[in-house]
C-alpha positions as CSV (number, residue, x, y, z in Angstrom):
1,X,121.3,96.7,177.6
2,X,124.6,95.4,176.2
3,X,127.9,94.4,177.6
4,X,129.1,98.0,177.0
5,X,127.1,99.1,180.0
6,X,130.2,99.0,182.3
7,X,130.2,102.5,183.8
8,X,131.7,102.9,187.2
9,X,129.1,102.1,189.9
10,X,129.5,101.5,193.6
11,X,129.6,97.9,194.9
12,X,127.3,96.7,197.7
13,X,130.0,97.9,200.2
14,X,130.1,101.4,198.7
15,X,133.7,101.0,197.5
16,X,134.6,101.8,193.9
17,X,133.9,98.9,191.6
18,X,136.8,97.0,190.1
19,X,137.1,96.8,186.3
20,X,134.8,94.3,184.6
21,X,136.6,91.0,184.2
22,X,133.5,88.9,183.2
23,X,131.2,90.9,180.9
24,X,127.6,90.1,180.4
25,X,128.1,89.5,176.7
26,X,131.0,89.0,174.3
27,X,130.4,88.6,170.6
28,X,131.5,85.2,169.3
29,X,133.4,84.3,166.2
30,X,133.5,81.0,164.3
31,X,136.8,81.6,162.4
32,X,135.6,82.2,158.9
33,X,134.1,85.7,159.3
34,X,137.1,87.7,158.0
35,X,137.8,85.2,155.2
36,X,134.3,85.6,153.9
37,X,134.4,89.4,154.2
38,X,137.6,89.3,152.1
39,X,135.9,87.1,149.6
40,X,132.9,89.5,149.4
41,X,135.3,92.4,148.7
42,X,137.1,90.3,146.1
43,X,133.8,89.5,144.3
44,X,133.5,93.2,143.6
45,X,130.0,93.8,145.2
46,X,129.7,94.8,148.8
47,X,126.2,96.4,148.5
48,X,123.2,94.3,149.5
49,X,121.8,91.1,147.9
50,X,125.0,89.7,146.6
51,X,126.5,86.3,146.9
52,X,126.5,86.1,150.7
53,X,123.1,87.6,151.2
54,X,121.7,85.0,148.9
55,X,123.6,82.3,150.7
56,X,122.1,83.5,154.0
57,X,118.6,83.6,152.5
58,X,119.0,80.0,151.1
59,X,120.3,78.8,154.4
60,X,117.5,80.2,156.5
61,X,114.8,79.0,154.0
62,X,116.2,75.5,153.8
63,X,117.0,75.1,157.5
64,X,113.7,76.5,158.8
65,X,111.4,75.6,155.9
66,X,110.1,79.1,155.4
67,X,108.7,80.4,152.1
68,X,111.1,83.4,152.0
69,X,113.8,84.9,154.1
70,X,115.1,88.4,153.5
71,X,118.0,89.9,155.4
72,X,117.5,93.4,156.8
73,X,119.7,95.9,158.5
74,X,118.1,95.1,161.9
75,X,115.2,93.2,163.5
76,X,113.6,96.6,164.0
77,X,113.5,97.1,160.3
78,X,112.1,93.7,159.8
79,X,109.3,94.6,162.2
80,X,108.7,97.8,160.3
81,X,108.4,95.9,157.1
82,X,105.8,93.6,158.7
83,X,103.8,96.6,159.7
84,X,103.9,97.9,156.1
85,X,103.0,94.5,154.7
86,X,100.0,94.3,157.0
87,X,98.8,97.8,155.9
88,X,98.6,99.0,159.4
89,X,96.7,102.3,159.5
90,X,96.3,105.1,162.1
91,X,94.2,104.0,165.1
92,X,94.5,100.3,164.3
93,X,95.2,98.3,167.4
94,X,98.1,95.9,167.7
95,X,98.3,93.4,170.6
96,X,101.7,93.0,172.1
97,X,103.2,91.9,175.5
98,X,104.3,94.7,177.7
99,X,107.5,92.8,178.6
100,X,109.5,93.3,175.4
101,X,111.9,95.6,173.6
102,X,110.4,98.9,172.4
103,X,111.0,98.0,168.7
104,X,108.4,95.3,168.9
105,X,105.6,97.8,169.1
106,X,107.4,101.0,167.8
107,X,107.4,99.5,164.3
108,X,103.6,99.6,164.4
109,X,103.2,102.8,166.2
110,X,105.2,104.4,163.4
111,X,102.3,103.6,161.1
112,X,99.8,105.2,163.6
113,X,98.8,102.0,165.4
114,X,97.7,102.0,169.1
115,X,99.4,99.3,171.3
116,X,97.2,97.0,173.3
117,X,99.5,95.7,176.0
118,X,98.9,92.2,177.4
119,X,100.5,90.6,180.5
120,X,102.9,87.7,180.4
121,X,102.8,84.2,181.8
122,X,104.6,83.9,185.2
123,X,106.5,80.7,184.0
124,X,107.9,81.4,180.5
125,X,107.5,85.2,180.6
126,X,105.7,85.0,177.2
127,X,102.5,86.6,176.3
128,X,99.7,85.0,178.4
129,X,97.5,83.4,175.8
130,X,94.7,83.2,178.4
131,X,94.4,87.0,178.3
132,X,94.6,87.3,174.5
133,X,90.9,87.0,173.5
134,X,89.8,89.6,176.0
135,X,92.2,92.1,174.4
136,X,90.8,91.8,170.9
137,X,88.5,94.5,169.7
138,X,87.0,95.3,166.3
139,X,90.1,97.5,165.6
140,X,92.6,94.7,166.3
141,X,94.7,94.3,163.1
142,X,97.7,92.2,164.4
143,X,98.9,90.1,167.2
144,X,102.7,90.3,167.8
145,X,104.1,87.5,170.0
146,X,107.6,87.5,171.5
147,X,109.4,84.2,172.2
148,X,111.2,85.4,175.3
149,X,114.7,83.9,175.8
150,X,114.0,81.7,172.8
151,X,111.3,79.7,174.5
152,X,108.2,79.3,172.4
153,X,104.9,81.0,173.2
154,X,101.8,78.8,173.4
155,X,101.3,79.0,169.7
156,X,98.5,76.4,169.4
157,X,96.2,78.5,171.6
158,X,97.4,81.8,170.1
159,X,96.8,80.6,166.5
160,X,93.4,79.2,167.3
161,X,92.2,82.5,168.8
162,X,93.8,84.5,166.0
163,X,92.2,82.2,163.4
164,X,88.7,82.6,164.8
165,X,89.0,86.4,164.6
166,X,91.0,86.3,161.3
167,X,93.9,88.4,162.8
168,X,97.4,87.9,161.4
169,X,100.1,86.8,163.9
170,X,103.7,88.2,163.7
171,X,106.4,86.4,165.6
172,X,109.2,88.6,167.1
173,X,111.7,85.8,167.2
174,X,114.8,88.0,168.0
175,X,115.8,85.5,170.7
176,X,114.8,82.2,169.3
177,X,116.5,81.3,166.0
178,X,116.5,77.4,165.7
179,X,114.4,76.9,168.8
180,X,111.3,74.8,168.5
181,X,107.7,74.6,169.8
182,X,106.2,71.1,169.6
183,X,109.0,70.1,167.2
184,X,108.4,73.0,164.8
185,X,110.8,75.9,164.4
186,X,109.9,79.2,166.0
187,X,109.4,81.8,163.2
188,X,107.3,79.4,161.1
189,X,103.9,79.8,162.8
190,X,102.8,83.4,162.1
191,X,102.2,84.9,158.6
192,X,105.7,86.3,159.1
193,X,108.4,86.5,161.7
194,X,111.5,88.6,162.5
195,X,115.0,87.7,163.5
196,X,117.8,89.7,165.1
197,X,121.5,89.4,164.4
198,X,122.6,92.0,166.9
199,X,125.9,91.2,168.6
200,X,124.0,90.2,171.7
201,X,122.2,87.3,169.9
202,X,123.4,83.7,169.4
203,X,124.2,84.4,165.8
204,X,125.2,87.9,164.8
205,X,126.8,90.3,162.4
206,X,127.1,93.2,164.7
207,X,123.8,94.7,163.6
208,X,121.4,92.9,161.4
209,X,118.1,91.1,161.1
210,X,115.8,89.1,158.8
211,X,112.2,88.9,157.8
212,X,110.8,85.4,157.5
213,X,107.7,85.1,155.4
214,X,105.4,82.1,155.7
215,X,102.4,83.4,153.7
216,X,103.2,83.5,150.1
217,X,100.9,86.5,149.4
218,X,103.4,88.8,151.1
219,X,106.6,87.8,149.3
220,X,106.5,90.0,146.2
221,X,105.5,93.2,148.1
222,X,108.1,92.5,150.7
223,X,110.8,92.5,148.0
224,X,109.4,95.8,146.8
225,X,109.2,97.5,150.2
226,X,112.8,96.3,151.0
227,X,114.1,97.8,147.7
228,X,112.9,101.3,148.4
229,X,109.4,100.7,146.9
230,X,110.8,99.6,143.5
231,X,110.4,96.4,141.5
232,X,114.2,96.0,141.3
233,X,114.2,92.4,142.4
234,X,111.9,91.5,139.5
235,X,114.2,93.4,137.1
236,X,117.2,91.4,138.2
237,X,115.3,88.1,137.7
238,X,114.5,89.2,134.2
239,X,110.8,89.5,134.8
240,X,110.6,93.2,133.7
241,X,112.9,95.1,131.3
242,X,113.3,98.0,133.7
243,X,112.5,98.8,137.3
244,X,110.6,101.8,138.7
245,X,108.8,103.1,141.8
246,X,105.7,101.0,142.4
247,X,105.0,101.2,146.2
248,X,106.1,102.7,149.5
249,X,109.3,101.4,150.9
250,X,112.7,102.1,152.3
251,X,116.3,100.8,152.2
252,X,116.4,97.8,154.3
253,X,119.3,95.8,152.7
254,X,122.4,95.1,154.8
255,X,125.8,95.2,153.0
256,X,127.5,92.1,151.7
257,X,130.2,92.7,154.4
258,X,127.6,92.0,157.1
259,X,126.0,89.1,155.1
260,X,129.5,87.5,154.8
261,X,130.1,87.7,158.5
262,X,126.6,86.3,159.2
263,X,127.0,83.4,156.8
264,X,130.1,82.3,158.8
265,X,128.0,82.4,161.9
266,X,125.2,80.4,160.4
267,X,127.7,77.8,159.2
268,X,128.9,77.5,162.8
269,X,125.4,76.8,164.1
270,X,126.0,73.5,165.8
271,X,129.1,74.6,167.6
272,X,127.6,77.8,168.8
273,X,124.5,76.2,170.1
274,X,126.4,73.4,171.8
275,X,128.6,75.8,173.7
276,X,125.6,77.9,174.8
277,X,123.7,74.8,175.9
278,X,126.6,73.6,178.0
279,X,126.9,77.0,179.8
280,X,123.1,77.3,180.3
281,X,122.7,73.8,181.7
282,X,125.6,74.3,184.1
283,X,123.9,77.4,185.6
284,X,120.6,75.4,185.8
285,X,122.2,72.4,187.6
286,X,124.5,74.3,190.0
287,X,122.1,77.0,191.0
288,X,119.1,74.8,191.6
289,X,119.7,74.2,195.3
290,X,120.7,77.8,196.0
291,X,117.6,79.1,194.2
292,X,115.3,76.9,196.3
293,X,117.0,77.9,199.5
294,X,116.7,81.6,198.9
295,X,113.3,81.9,197.1
296,X,114.9,82.6,193.7
297,X,113.2,81.4,190.5
298,X,115.2,79.9,187.6
299,X,113.9,79.7,184.0
300,X,111.0,77.4,183.2
301,X,111.3,75.5,179.9
302,X,108.1,73.5,179.1
303,X,108.7,70.0,177.9
304,X,107.2,70.7,174.5
305,X,109.7,73.5,173.9
306,X,113.3,73.2,172.7
307,X,114.8,76.5,173.6
308,X,117.6,78.5,172.0
309,X,119.8,78.9,175.1
310,X,119.8,82.6,174.5
311,X,119.7,84.0,178.1
312,X,120.0,82.6,181.6
313,X,118.0,84.7,184.0
314,X,117.1,84.5,187.7
315,X,114.1,86.1,189.4
316,X,115.1,87.5,192.7
317,X,112.6,87.9,195.6
318,X,112.4,91.7,195.3
319,X,113.7,94.7,193.5
320,X,115.9,95.6,196.4
321,X,117.6,92.2,196.5
322,X,118.0,92.3,192.8
323,X,119.8,95.6,192.9
324,X,122.0,94.5,195.8
325,X,123.0,91.4,193.9
326,X,123.9,93.5,190.8
327,X,126.2,95.6,193.0
328,X,127.6,92.5,194.7
329,X,128.5,90.9,191.4
330,X,129.9,94.2,190.1
331,X,132.2,94.3,193.2
332,X,133.6,90.9,192.0
333,X,134.2,92.3,188.5
334,X,131.1,90.5,187.1
335,X,128.6,92.4,184.9
336,X,125.0,91.2,185.3
337,X,122.0,93.2,183.8
338,X,118.3,93.5,184.2
339,X,116.0,93.5,181.2
340,X,112.9,95.2,179.9
341,X,111.0,97.9,181.7
342,X,107.2,97.5,181.3
343,X,106.2,99.3,178.1
344,X,102.8,100.1,179.5
345,X,104.4,102.2,182.2
346,X,106.8,104.1,180.0
347,X,106.2,107.7,179.0
348,X,104.8,106.5,175.6
349,X,102.9,103.6,177.1
350,X,101.1,106.0,179.5
351,X,100.1,108.2,176.5
352,X,98.2,105.1,175.3
353,X,96.4,104.6,178.6
354,X,98.9,102.4,180.4
355,X,98.6,102.4,184.2
356,X,100.3,100.7,187.1
357,X,98.6,97.4,187.8
358,X,97.5,96.7,184.2
359,X,100.1,94.0,183.8
360,X,101.1,92.8,187.3
361,X,103.3,89.9,186.2
362,X,105.3,92.1,183.9
363,X,105.7,94.7,186.6
364,X,107.0,92.1,189.1
365,X,109.3,90.4,186.6
366,X,110.8,93.7,185.5
367,X,111.7,94.5,189.1
368,X,113.1,91.1,189.9
369,X,114.8,89.6,186.8
370,X,118.6,89.5,186.4
371,X,120.5,88.1,183.5
372,X,123.8,86.3,184.1
373,X,126.8,86.3,181.7
374,X,126.3,83.9,178.8
375,X,128.5,84.0,175.8
376,X,130.3,81.3,173.7
377,X,133.8,81.7,175.1
378,X,132.8,82.0,178.8
379,X,135.3,79.7,180.3
380,X,134.5,77.1,182.9
381,X,136.6,78.9,185.4
382,X,134.8,82.2,184.8
383,X,131.4,80.6,185.0
384,X,132.5,79.0,188.2
385,X,133.4,82.5,189.5
386,X,129.9,83.7,188.7
387,X,128.3,80.8,190.4
388,X,130.5,81.2,193.5
389,X,129.8,84.9,193.7
390,X,126.0,84.2,193.6
391,X,126.3,81.6,196.3
392,X,128.3,84.0,198.5
393,X,125.6,86.7,198.3
394,X,124.2,87.7,201.7
395,X,122.1,90.7,200.8
396,X,118.8,89.1,201.2
């Protein structure tokens, strides 16, 4: 759900809602985006894998220490590439948390896989590693973890279990670019990882993504899949004298216009993160007493995790109070939004055997979670309005 979800809804008093004055999200800009786009146009190539694509690849590889980074048109497409690289076949099983966006599992279902939904931890809202081993069967071909809110999953335990069963791990790191788990960047633990550069993310180009590859055996085929199943990348490196169709694939390259925009965002990394950190920490500090008084849960960040400051959420005592709070804030011109619905209870999830009660933490969190406005140019005054509106809420 994005900041465009501003349709007219009644307030908690039943009166028509005023216009949105404080959106949930507003895309940020560093100042160089348009200049770099102009430069890309002037260079005479605006199709993919030009100057700015290569600059983004190099930035991500050097900053994170990954073997290969490849920009894609979305995080969804990066996930689809990971399913192709792992040779997922019909009726293979893929373990995934139920509390995630549909793309996380849809990429594998497209290859014929069956999802195996696992519940989340009640503290970090990440896949509960204590439930992982019981979900593994002889048909398990991948474990996909999601670093919710840019807070790392318990990767030590997950990798130990995956290693014993020789099952590859893919990190859906849409929320967590530049966050760390035990001092190591998220996206560097699994055999591969995916990133999102959607406009709701810390770093964006409107729509975009990336595949990060940590296991060298996948690099050459990833280039082929990304280039429509051809060995075009080898041709441009002078390794073959012509390129041809050698494998399955699709067109996953973003244009240079998007890459130029994204490179400006990556260059502004420190400023972007500092602003988000300041906003996140103010919410945490000023809402702590209010939360305790009303039985509201604030985010949990384990001491061994350095988070991405991607979202600030609260867990209300009930679905009813959450919905009343959304209406209350809407009545003050403030847009707050819930998040994922449990995948195992969706129409598709039920086709794969999902039932109420399978993932009780996911079901409760989905009912109670509310995300507050968090974007780079959220002013101190507007954030103060959000906090004051929360503290004035009486619909318990």
